[in-house]
C-alpha positions in Angstrom: 0.1 -0.4 0.2 2.8 2.2 1.1 4.4 1.6 -2.3 1.2 3.2 -4.1 1.1 6.0 -2.2 4.1 7.8 -1.8 4.4 7.9 -5.6 0.9 10.3 -5.3 2.5 12.1 -2.1 5.2 12.8 -3.9 3.8 14.8 -6.7 2.1 16.3 -4.6 5.2 17.5 -2.7 6.8 18.2 -6.0 4.2 21.3 -6.5 4.8 22.7 -3.2 6.2 26.3 -3.5 9.5 25.5 -2.2 11.2 28.9 -1.0 15.1 29.0 -2.1 16.7 29.7 1.0 18.5 32.9 1.5 20.4 32.0 4.7 19.9 35.4 5.5 19.7 36.0 9.5 16.8 38.0 11.2 15.1 38.7 14.7 12.7 35.3 15.4 9.1 35.7 13.6 5.9 36.1 16.2 2.7 34.1 15.9 3.6 30.5 15.9 7.2 30.9 16.8 6.5 33.5 19.6 7.6 30.8 22.0 11.1 31.0 21.1 11.5 34.3 21.2 12.3 34.2 25.1 14.8 32.0 24.7 16.3 33.4 20.9 17.1 36.8 19.3 18.5 35.1 15.6 16.6 33.3 13.3 16.6 31.7 9.4 15.0 29.2 7.8 15.5 26.4 5.1 12.7 24.9 3.2 10.6 25.0 6.4 13.1 24.2 8.6 13.7 26.5 11.8 16.8 27.6 12.9 17.0 29.8 16.2 19.9 31.2 17.9 20.9 33.5 20.8 22.4 36.7 20.5 25.6 35.5 21.3 25.9 33.1 18.4 27.6 35.1 15.6 25.5 35.5 12.4 27.9 33.8 10.0 27.8 30.8 12.5 24.1 30.6 11.9 24.5 30.7 8.2 27.0 28.1 8.4 24.4 26.0 9.9 21.6 26.9 7.9 24.0 26.5 4.3 24.9 22.5 5.4 21.0 22.2 6.2 20.1 23.2 2.4 23.3 21.6 1.0 22.1 18.2 3.0 18.4 18.5 1.6 19.4 20.3 -1.8 22.4 18.1 -2.8 22.5 19.0 -6.2 21.9 23.0 -5.4 18.8 23.6 -8.1 17.2 25.4 -5.5 14.5 22.7 -4.3 14.8 20.1 -1.9 15.8 16.7 -3.9 13.9 14.6 -2.1 10.6 17.2 -1.7 8.7 13.8 1.1 11.8 14.3 3.0 11.7 17.9 3.4 8.2 18.3 3.6 8.0 15.8 6.7 10.8 18.0 8.6 8.5 21.5 7.4 4.8 19.7 8.6 6.8 19.1 11.8 8.1 22.3 12.5 11.6 20.6 12.9 14.3 23.0 14.4 18.0 23.6 15.3 18.4 25.5 18.4 21.5 27.2 18.8 23.4 29.1 21.8 27.4 30.1 22.4 28.1 27.1 24.3 26.5 24.3 26.5 26.1 26.7 29.6 24.2 28.8 27.0 21.2 26.3 26.8 21.1 25.2 30.1 19.6 28.7 31.0 16.7 28.5 28.5 13.3 26.9 29.4 12.1 24.6 26.6 8.8 23.6 28.5 7.1 26.6 26.6 8.3 25.2 23.0 7.1 21.5 24.1 4.1 22.8 25.0 3.0 23.8 21.7 4.0 21.1 19.8 7.5 21.9 18.6 9.3 18.2 19.5 11.0 17.7 16.5 14.4 19.6 17.5 18.4 19.3 17.5 20.8 21.8 19.9 24.1 23.0 18.6 26.7 25.1 20.1 28.6 27.6 18.0 31.9 26.6 19.7 31.6 23.6 17.9 30.4 25.2 14.6 32.9 25.1 11.9 35.8 25.7 14.5 38.3 25.9 12.2 42.2 24.7 13.1 41.7 21.7 11.8 39.1 20.7 14.0 35.9 18.5 13.2 32.9 20.6 12.3 30.1 19.2 14.6 27.4 21.0 12.2 27.9 17.5 9.9 26.2 15.7 12.6 23.9 17.6 14.3 21.9 18.9 11.2 21.9 15.7 9.3 20.4 13.8 13.3 17.7 16.1 12.4 17.2 15.1 9.1 17.5 12.0 9.6 15.4 11.2 12.3 12.4 13.6 11.0 13.1 13.5 7.8 13.7 9.8 6.2 12.5 7.9 9.3 8.8 9.5 9.1 8.9 9.2 5.2 9.8 5.5 4.8 9.2 3.8 8.3 9.9 0.0 6.9 13.4 1.2 5.9 14.9 4.0 8.0 12.6 3.6 10.9 14.2 4.0 14.0 13.1 0.7 15.7 13.4 -2.9 15.6 13.0 -4.6 12.4 13.7 -1.9 9.8 16.1 -2.8 7.2 18.3 0.3 8.9 18.0 -1.4 12.0 18.9 -4.6 10.7 22.0 -3.0 9.3 22.6 -1.5 13.0 22.5 -4.8 14.6 25.2 -6.1 12.3 27.3 -3.2 12.9 27.3 -3.8 16.8 27.4 -7.3 16.6 24.1 -8.4 17.8 20.6 -6.8 18.8 20.9 -4.0 22.3 18.2 -2.9 23.7 20.7 -1.3 25.9 24.5 -0.7 26.0 26.0 -3.8 26.8 29.1 -4.0 28.8 31.1 -5.0 26.1 30.5 -5.0 22.1 31.5 -8.4 20.5 35.0 -8.4 18.7 33.7 -8.3 15.4 31.5 -4.8 16.1 32.3 -2.0 13.9 30.2 0.4 15.8 29.8 0.5 19.7 29.0 3.7 21.0 28.8 2.8 24.6 26.7 6.3 25.6 24.4 4.6 28.0 21.9 7.9 27.4 21.1 7.0 23.9 18.8 4.0 23.6 18.0 2.2 19.9 16.4 4.8 18.3 19.2 7.3 19.5 21.9 4.1 18.0 19.8 4.0 14.8 20.4 7.9 14.2 24.3 7.7 15.2 25.1 4.7 12.7 23.4 6.5 10.1 25.1 9.7 10.7 28.5 7.8 10.7 27.5 5.2 7.7 26.8 8.3 5.5 29.7 10.7 6.3 32.2 7.8 6.3 30.6 7.2 2.7 30.9 11.2 1.7 34.5 11.5 2.9 34.1 13.5 6.3 35.5 10.9 8.8 38.7 10.1 6.4 41.3 12.3 7.8 44.3 9.5 9.6 43.6 11.9 12.7 39.8 11.9 12.9 40.0 8.3 12.1 42.2 8.0 15.2 40.0 9.8 17.4 36.6 7.7 16.4 37.8 4.4 16.3 36.6 3.2 20.1 33.3 3.8 18.8 33.6 3.9 14.7 36.1 1.7 12.7 35.0 1.9 8.5 35.6 5.5 8.5 36.6 5.7 5.1 34.6 5.6 2.0 36.7 2.4 0.5 36.5 0.9 4.5 32.6 1.2 5.1 31.8 -0.3 1.3 33.8 -3.0 2.5 33.0 -3.6 5.6 29.3 -2.7 6.0 27.8 -2.8 2.3 24.5 -3.6 3.6 24.1 0.0 4.8 26.0 1.7 1.8 23.2 -0.2 -0.9 20.3 1.2 1.3 22.0 4.7 1.2 22.5 4.5 -2.3 19.1 3.4 -3.5 18.0 6.0 -5.7 14.6 6.4 -4.4 15.7 7.9 -1.3 17.7 10.4 -2.6 20.7 10.7 0.1 23.1 13.2 -0.8 26.2 12.4 -2.6 28.3 15.1 -2.1 29.5 16.3 1.7 28.2 19.8 2.5 30.9 22.0 2.9 29.4 25.5 3.9 28.8 27.2 0.8 25.3 26.7 -0.6 25.2 28.4 -4.3 21.7 27.2 -5.8 21.4 27.4 -9.5 18.7 30.2 -9.4 17.8 33.8 -11.6 20.8 35.6 -11.5 18.8 38.5 -9.2 18.8 35.7 -6.2 22.6 36.2 -4.9 24.9 33.5 -4.4 24.5 32.0 -0.5 28.0 31.5 1.0 29.3 30.4 4.0 32.5 29.4 5.9 33.8 26.3 4.4 33.8 22.8 6.4 36.9 21.4 6.8 36.3 17.8 7.3 39.8 17.2 9.0 
């Protein structure tokens, strides 16, 4: 039944009037987004996904997060989402990123007013970890992708990308962890290549993390030798060649054409092919080192 419905939905969402993101940073709008005004002073929007930031977050950091969001969703940069169903799922759920300068900044903000209004599809990010430079890994590649996969692909394609036991991606996850574990095991099997040990990360969270590691390794984000060494206790196949050899099952899923996952790593520069009167959108480049 779902295979019959999806083409109809895709036809509808393809006709949605998508606004090309300009990534301009302005004040937080009122009306439905008023609950965010108390804690945040800056705002931009990418294909219906909200990005809020405190006043201590520099505008270029906000634009960088927005640019990476736009590149993930519009990887061919033609000004419209590559998978309109995924973008629509995010927009219809009012998915959002919230940014503070550091962890202490977000701890001072009370999210209850957002949650009461139904804003529960969100992800946190800190300015200090956003395009940090000096060869440090850019957390934007991770946090933005978490939001998109957990609230986009997982909702549109629940049998394949749903974050629960029994889906196709969950079967890949269980293989990568050396078995099905509801809770973090005291010790992962020796054959596991994904061994995240954060006990607060439940099974749904593990799926999110696994998809992040898989896709970004496939796209080359983790391949620098220093980065491979940093993450080896959690994730082993850190290069595109390594994951294709170690985990061909998740690679096959990620490369199925119907899902339209990104094939190029975002670099923080979003330059959609749109009429000349609309300006190029640029942000600080991302270093995968």
